[in-house]
N, C-alpha and C positions, 0 to 999 in steps of 0.2 A: 596471465592465468585465465582461462577459459570457466569462464562462469558461466555458458550458459548450454552448457552441457548437460547440465542438471534441470533444465527448464523445464522440461516435457516430462514431467515423472507420472505424469496422468495417464504416458503411453503402458506403465506399466499395471496400470490398474485392469487391464483385459487379461491379466495373465493368472498363474493358478493362485489355488483357495492359498497355498504356503506363503505367497508374495501378501495376499487381503490381510493373514493373519500377522504376517509382520507389522505391515502399516498399520494393523489396529493394534495392535502393541505398541507400536512409535507413538501412535497416536493420544495414548494414556500420559503421555509424561508432559506432552507439548499442546493436546487440545484442552486438556481435564485438568490440568491443574487448580485453574481456578473455581471453577466449578466444583472438584472435590473440595475442598479446605472450609467452604462454606458452612458447615457441621461448627465450627468453631465460633460463629459470633450469632446466628440466625437467632437462637433463643434467648440470648442474653439480649441481642437490641430488641428484641419484639416485649420481652417482658422489662426492659428498662425504664418506664416511665409510665405508658400508659394504660396499663392494663396491671395486675397484679394477679397470682399465682394464689387460687381459693383452694379450699377444702372439698369442695365439689368435682375440682378438673376438669369443667365447663371449658376454661379455658386454655389447659393445655392440652386439651381432645380437639378443642377446634382448632387453636394452632395446627395441629399435626396433619388435621385432615385438609386445612390451606395449604403446607407444606406439600403434601401429597399429590393435590390436583393441581399443585400450581406448579409441580413436576413434571407430573402427567401429561400437561395442555401443550403448556410450552415450550420445556426443551423437546419431549418423545413427539409428540401432535404435531405442532407448529416446526419445531426445526427437522428434527429425524426425518419427518415421513412428509413435508413439504417445501419447506425452504431450502433443505442441501439438493432440490431437484433443478431451482434457479443458477445453477452454475454459469460464467460466464467460460466457454472452453476449458474447464476445470478449474477454476479458481473462484474463490466467495467472497465474499463480503460487501460492505456500501456501496460502495464503486464498480464493484461489479455488477449489480444490478442498474445503479446509475448508465454504465456503459452499455448494457443490454441494452437498455430504452433508449439510448442516443443512436444507437445503431439500429433499430427496427420503427425507431417513429424517425428518425435522419435529423435530431437536434443535435449539432455538433458544436461541443462547449470548445473545440481549439483552432484559433482563427487562421492555423495554416494546412485546415486539413484541406486535401484535395480530392476530387473524383476517383485517380486513379488508386486512393486507400480502398474506398469502398471494393477493390477485385482483390484486396486481400483473402487469402482463402478461409481466414477465422472472422474476417468482418464479417461475409456474405451467408456464412453457414447459418443455415436453418430459419434462415429469412422470407418472410412470404410477402405479398403484396395484396393487402386486404381489399374486400371489395369498396367501391367508394361509399355505398350507401347501406351497408353494418355500422354496428356501434363501433367495431375496431377502428374499420375506416374513416368513421367521423372523430375518432377522440385523438387517431395519428395525425389529420389534416388541423385539428383544431393544438396540436402541440407546437407544430413544423410552423403555422400562422402567426401563435400569438407568443411574441418576444415577452412576455410578464411571465406565463406560464414556464417558458423554460427557465428563465433566471428563480422563479421559483422551487424548478426543480433540483436546478440547482445548488441552491441554498439549505433546501432538504439534506441533500446528500452531505453538504459539507457541514450542517447542523450535525450528523451521524457521525463525521468524521471526529470533529470537535468534540463532543461529547466520549468518543471511544480516548482520545487523547486525555481528556479528565479520566476517565476510568485507569489511565495508565498511570494517575499519580495518586487516585486516590485507593487501586487496590491493593496494589506493596505494601500501602500504609496502614490498612484493618486486616490484610495478612498477617502482615509480621506483629502488630502491635496484639491481635487477636491470640496468637499461637503464645507471645513471651507473656501474656497476663497470664498462664497458666501457674508462672513462680509465685502468684498470692495465695497458692494451699500450700506450700512450703518455708513459707516465712512469718514472720511475729506480727500481728497487728498491721499495722499501716506499713511495714517496711516498703512493702513491696512496690511502693508506689515510688519510690526512690530508685529503682532498678529499671521494672518498666521500660519508662522514655529512653531513657541510656540505652539498653540493650538494644530496643527497638532501632533505636538512630544505629549506631554500627553495626548493624545487621545490613540497613537498608543503604550505608554509606558503602560497605564491605559490596552489596550488589551492585550497584551501579559503577564502580571504582573496576570492576572485573567485567566489563561487557565488553573492551575492548578485544577482548580475547574469546569472545563468541562462544557459542554453546556447542559448535561442536567436538570441542577438546572435553568438554563434561557432560554433555549432552545424553551417551548412555547410563547416566543411574537417573535421568529424570524419570523414566516411565517406571523401575524400580523402586523409586521415593513413591511414585503415586501411588505404584501396586499395592507396595506394605502397609501404609496409610489407608489406602480403602479398605484392605484385608483388615487392620487394626480396628479402624472404627465399627466394621462390620462385625467384628467379632466382640469388641465391648456392646455393642447393641444389642446381638443375640443372648449376650450374657445377662444381661442386663432386663430383658424380653423375660427370659427362664426364671430371674431372680426375684424379680421385683412384682411384673403385671402381665402375665402369660396371654388377658385378656386385652391389651392394648392396639390391639386389630381391628377390632370395632370402629377405635375414633375414625377408620382409612371413609368412614360414613361422610358422605356428603351433608348428613342431619346434623352432624356434629358442627361443621360450620352455620348451620342458622341457628342451631342454637348458643354457638359462642356470638354470633352478629347480636341478636335479639335481649342474651343478657349483658353485653358491654357496648353496645351501639357506637354512640361518637368515639370513644376511647378505643373501641376496638376495629375501628374504620382508621383510625389514625392510626395504630398500630401494626399495621399490613406494611408501612415502610421498611419494617423489619424483617417482616415474612419474607419478603421481596427478596431479599438479601440469596435467597435459597435457590436462584437459578442467575445468580452472577456467575459470569464465564460461560452462561448459553451461548451467547454472540459469538464464540470464538469455535464453536464448531463449525459454523457456515465461514467465516471468514478466514482460517485455516484448512479450507477444503483442497487448497491446490496443493499445499505439500502430501495429502495424502489423497483417497477415494470416499466418495460415497457411502460404499458398500461396506468400508475399513471402521469408517467412523461411525456409523449405525452399530455393526458389531459390536464394537468398542463400548457404547456405550449404553445399548440394551441388554447385554448381557453379564455386563461387568460395572459399570459406574452406576446408572440406576438404582439395580438390587442395593449397590452397597450404601447410598446414601437414604434409601429409605430402612434399611434396617438401622441405620446411626440413628435416624430421626425417631425411628419408634422404640428405636431403645435408651435414648434420652427421655422422652417423653414416658417412658414407663417407669423411668427413676423417678423423674420427677412426681408422679401420678402418689408415689406413697409417702413424697419428702414435703413437707409443707411449710417448713419451718426455716428454710434457703431463701428469703425474698431477696435479700439481694447478693446474692449467689448465683441466680439462676445463668446457666450456663453449659457450656461442653465439659470443661475439667471436672464439674462437681460429680459428676453422673461414670468418671472412670474410678475405677477400685484403685484405692490408696497408694499400693504396692506395686504398678506399674506405671503412676504418674510422670516420672523423670522418664523416665523410655519413651514414653506418648509423648512426653512435652519434647525432647529432641527431635521424636521423627514428625511432630507437629509445624517445630522450625523448618525444618527440612523442605516439607511440602507447601507451607509458606513461600521460603525461596523459590521453589519450582512454579507455582502457580504465579506469583510475581515475576518471574521471568518472561513468564508465556504473554503477559501482558505487556508486558514493555517492547518484546521481540515483535508483538501487532503494533505496537504504536508506530515502533519503526517504520513497520511496512505499511502502515496509512498514508504517515506523513509523506513517505519516497510514491504512493499513487498521487498523491494532491498534488507532487511538488513536479510530477509527471506528467499531468494535466494541467499543470500555469496555474493552480489556486495556492500554492505555499511557495515562498521564498527561498531561492536554490538554497541547498544545504550537502555538505559534504556525506557521500554514503560509501560507506568500507564493506567489503565483503568480505566476513571474516572466515567464510569456508568455499571451497573452490569444487567442492562437491554436491552441496546441498543449495540449491535455492533457496534466500526466500532467508537468508540466515545473515542479515543486515545490522551494521553499529552507526548510528550517528551522532557524532561526539557531542556536537552543538544543545542537542537534544537532549541526549542523555544527561548532560550536567543541566537543563534547565529543570528535566522530572526529579532528580535528585535535590534539588533547591524546593522544587515546591512540594514535594514529598515529605522533606523533612520538617518544612514549614506548617502541615496541616498536622503532621503526629505530634510536634510540639506543641501546635496552639491547642487542638482538642485535648488529647492526651487520654479519652477515652472512647469506647467501643461505640456507642450509643451516635456521637455527633458524626461521626467515620460513618458508622453505617447508614444514616441519614442524608450523608452527600455522595456515596460509593449506588446506594439504590436510585436515586435521581439522577444519574451518570447513567447507570445499565437499561433501566425504564425508557429514558430517551432514544436511547440506539433502538431495542426495538421495538417501540414506536415508530421510528422512521424507517427499518425493516419492513413493518406491516403495508405501509403506505405506500413503497415501491412495490412490493410484491403484488399488492393488488393492485398494479398498472401493469404490471410481467404479466400476469393471469390470463389477463386482457388483451396484452399487444406483442406478447412475445410467446404466450402458448397458445393461443387464438382459443379462449377458452369462454364460457359465455360469462356476460355480465353478472349474471346473478352470483356464481360461484367468489367472482371478488366482490362482490358485496358482503355477499357471506363470510367471507375471509373476513375483512374488516369490522363486521360489525360481531363477532364471536370474539378474535383473537384481540381486535380494536379497542370490546369492552373489558377484557379484565386485565389487559396493560394500561390504559386510561384509569381503572378504580386504584390500580397500583401506583400509578404518575400522583393523581391528586391526594393521596394518601402521603405521597414522596415531597408535594411540595408543598404541602400546609406546613412541612418541618423548615421552612425556608429558613428563619429564625436561629432554628437549632443543626444547623450543619449544610442544609440542601443550596445554599445561597454560593457554594462553593463550585460546582462544575457548573452552576449556569455564570458567575461571573468567569472561571476560567474559558467558557465557551464562547461568553462573549466578548473576550479579549482574544481569541484564536479565531472567531469567525471574523473579528475587525481587521485583524492582520492579512487574510485570505482575501477577505474583503477588496481592501485596496491594493493588497498585490497584483488582484484579477485585473482593478481597473487598469491600474496602471501599466501593466504589461499590454492592456488591448490597445489603450490609447496609442502607448510606445510602436505596438505595430501597425496600427492604422495610420500614424506618421510616416513610417517606413512605405506602407503600400502607398501613400499618397505623394511622395518626392522620391518615389523609383524613377529610376531612366531608363530609356529604351538601349536595345541594342544598337537599334540606328542612331542613335546619340551616342555612343560608345565608337559605333566606326566613324559615322563623321566627322569628329572632333578631333581623331587622329591627327590627321596630315595638318589641321591649324595648330593644333599644340606643338607638332614633332614629339611625339610621342617614340620613347625607346624600350626596344623589347630587350629583356634582360635574359640572361643563362638561368633555367630553375625552374619549378614550380610554385607560383603565389595561388594560397590557398587562404580564399577570405570568407571569414563565417559569418553568416548570413541567417535571421530568421527568415524571411521571404522564401518562398519557393519558386516565383517566376520575377522576372524582372530582375534588375542591376541598383544594388543597395546605396543609399543613398550617401553612405558611408564611403565607398569606396569612387565616386565621381567627384565627392572632396577629396579626397586624396591621389585622384590623376588629375586634378585641374592646379592643385598646389605643387605636386611632383610628379612631372609628367614621363613615367617611366615604369613600367610595369613587366612581367615574367612572361618567359615565351609559352610558357604554358601558365593560364588562367583555370583555378576550381573553385565555384563557387559551392561552399559547403552549406548545408542547413542538415542538423544535426535533432529530428523533431519524435514525438510522442503522438500514438494514436490510441483511438479510442477501442484497443482489443488487449488484454492480458498480454500475448504475445504475439511479436511477427517471426514468425520461421525462416530460416538462416538463408533459404534460395528468394524473398521475397526481399530481401534488407533493404537494399540499395536500389534507385532511382537514376538511371546518369541518360544524359542528353547532351546536346549540344547548343553553344549559345552562339547563332549565327555561323556564317558559312565555317567549314570543316579547317581551314586552313586556316584561321586564324587562334586554330589553337584555344577555342574555350569552353569550358564543361560547366553543367548546374549537376551535382553531384547530390541526392535528399538521401538521408542514413534514418530511416523508420524503426522506433523501438517501441512497444508495448508498455503499457502503464508497469507490468511486473518484470519487466526484463531488465536484465544487466547489461549498463553499458559499459562496453571496452574501456577498458584505462591503459591500455600497453601500448610496446612502439607496433605489436602487430597490426594495430587498425591504418597506420598510414599504407602499409604494405598491401591489406583491402581494399582499401580506397584505390591506390595506385592499380592494382590488378583488377576493378573492377571497372575502370574506367579503359583500360587496354581489352578485356572482354569485350566493352559497348564498341569497342572501335573494330573489331573484329568479326563481329556479329551486327554490328547496328546496321541501320538503312544510313547511307553513304547519301549525304546530302549537299546540292549543287548551288550554283549563285545563284538561279532564275528563281532558286524556289521562296515562299515568302519570310521573311525573319522571323516573324511572329510565330507563324509556324511550326518552323525550325524550332525555337526555344519551348514549344509548346510539347512536342515531341521528346516523350521519359521512355527508356527502356528499363525494365524488370530487369537486373543483375544480383545474383545470389551472394555470398560469400564463396573464396576460392574453395573452401573445403564442400562444397555444393557439387562443383563443375568437375566432374572428373574427366569431360573431353572440353575442356576450356582450359583459357591462357591460366598458366600458372608462371608466379612472380617468383626471381629467386634474385638473391643479394647476398655477394659473397665477396674476398679479398681479392683487388687485382692481382698480385701474384698468384693466385688459387686458382683461376680464371682457361688454364689449358687444358682442359678437359675439354673429350669430344663427344662432339651428340650422336647419339645413338640413332637406329634406326626408325624407330617407332617415332619419333616425333625431331623436330627440327626446332633449334634456337634464333631467336633475334637479338643478338648482341650488341653495344653502342660500339663506334668507333675508340680506338685509346684513347684515353684523356691524361695529360700529363700532370703525376702528382694527385691522382686520386686518392681515396684511399676504398673505395668501395666500386665494384662493378655491379652493374643491374642487366640483367636478360630478361626473356619470356619466352616461358616454353609451351610451343604452339603442338597439339596434334598432329602427324604425319595427314591425317584423314582431314585435316580442316583447310579449306583453300581460301584465302585472302589476294585483293589484289595488290598493287604497288601502291596507291594511295593510302592505303590501310597499313601496310611495310613502311610506309617514310613516315605515316603519323603514330606507327607504334615506336620508331626509331627515334623520332625526336620526343618522345616522351621517355623513354629511357634515358634520352644522352641529358634532360631536364629533372629526372630521378636524381641521376646520378653526383646535378652540381649542386642538389639538396633541395627542400623545401623552406619556404619563407610562410610563417602564418601571419596573414594581416586581421588585425582583429578591432572591430567596431568598439570604442569609448566613449559612451553618451552620456553628457549629462541633461537631466531631464527637467525641464522648466514647464509650469501651465504658462499659458500664453495670455497676452496680455486683454485684458475684458473678461479674464473668469472670475467667478464667483467665487465668494471668500472662502465655502468651504472646499470647491476643487483647487482653490491656493493649499487651503491647508491640508490636503487629502496627499496631492500631485508634490508639493515643494518640500513639504516635511514630512508625510508618514511614508511615501512612495520612494522617496531620497535615502531617507535614512534604510530602508528595507535592501536598495538597490547597494547604498555603501558598506551594507555589513553581511549581504548577502553572498554566497560565492558567483564566480563570473561566469559566464554561461558557459565555456569552453573548459569548466574543471577537470571534465572527462578523459580527456586530450591528453592530458600531461605535455603540453606545448613545452618545446624546449624555451627558456628564456632567451637564449642567445641568437633564435630565430623567427623573433617575434619582434611587430611594429602594430604599435598600435595607433590608431588615429581619430582623434578627440571631435567632438560634433556637439554641439546645442542644437537638442530635441523643444521646440514650443509646442507643447498641446496643449 
């Protein structure tokens, strides 16, 4: 399936207002699910332990003022008006900011990065070289020359990613549990405690069990559910305002924050961890930017989500300001009129499921990005929709999330501790975004450093205040995201360290083309029919795994292709820039290098079309590439790579056809001519290259194309390396533990590097080799 057809949805972003409003409508169900259900637990978490609801109403008015200004300053001012502009070619999120910084400061986190990658149209877009004596120039130079700062930048991005994963565990738990907790008003005495946890667990199990179906089947219901929920809570809010306290709007004044903190002091500061939950899900506006547009997200938030949430919080405060005898029941459901509690409970559960779905999908997306940039073990990524980009499912991660989500739900069994845990994860991601944004303002936007300092001081102070209030609850639930992040960041660091060491071993032990050409006569190497496809991580040279193979079995195919599938630090690579193809050695040896480049948000092709695209790209290179003679330097020959797009992007290029041998009697048209392979007995398929009549090719290129067709008809053999990694002798105890235990365990339990190519087992040859790193 062609998953890349829906990749560049940002092309639609410049279209009519109808398209923009449609995207705004769709974003309500995908982006704002988590943020919209926060009224379920904000007041309940805030008044759970540290402060009490008194007759003076200073506490409830102070919390309302805090909620109002937090929603105004963080989601509205910071994200809607500032952070959304820092998109990476239409993509958002922590790794989008990191990718922007890597390109502008030339901080290359990927070992297989090439200078040719800088020629990608999306890579060099909006990049300008700063003057050396300016602050921007000095900052860029400092980042490029100090490896410690580069590692710190990477760890900072990984920390944000780990906290997003933690949020993917905690948000479904607190959302569903808070929604289900409404049954306490419909049951006698303490019977509800025997219903809440089992009901929440059943809903969570069903939620994770249905993930493999994808959201596209029921995604059309998401927006109506959230719209119904927002209309419901805003209507209840308006009712409570006019019914109980029409003057509650006065509490929006920041003066009430001062009065609240003056009265409650330390307890008021500690209660900020509950108030913080009003902005949980704000990061989704930026993380899901690639699926929508800046304008559509801004319209949806400012015109509908923001006013609905403010009305909902004001309505709860108005009700509580006239009811002071409900100390242990401060929350959302107590302010809902009794006659409609059951319908509201049902809508709340549906909204909680939608909000949880959004954060689970976001977790899958961030793990895919980490894996693409070599910072997470390879996992199976299933694209659940062929039309909508970004709808993915990762089986291993899904079940791990479910187990951990059930564990925290059963372990905590109350909103207060779940809120403490979720709040710390949310505010940490926001702090990471603030830090990275300050660098983006200077390096990418070329703005004055004072603006970056002002941004960090203003928003960093607000977020640091909330972070400290969440961190003080370490023993009361806040330890969970810290423990989860510590575990995931250790896994990421071990994987990245082992991957870099393995790649370094490959580079140090690669052999030259001269060696391969010179060793042939001495070993008596035989060339057999067919195409040999050697998978390698290297972008130059002959991998040691192939030299190991040749010296033990002196034979290889008549056409050799060294294939490297790699990711580059851009969200998407255009089809016309997908392949890099070049000769290895003189052309008569029929050895090629093909580098397939994907962005960190691209869908890797996982069907039989990949083989056809690969062969066709080599054929196009043969037709259009510069001929290489024997007198040219082999090193220069190997380094000369030509950008070749996928066949769908070449209207006037070589087209690949594969037909049954019996059906190959059709005559060529006058507009194109065909190069066919000679008849071969007992062959199942016949291959031909269709070349436009206007294209002229010489005899050598025609012979090379014919030989490529013959080899393709004979079949493709996949030669894969199976390396066993061990720490070399003399390594420290820590390195032996990391490599021999940690990295070896991850390698044995993760997906193979070629999982995306659906390699047929009957055509696969694995070559084992021990790496001492």
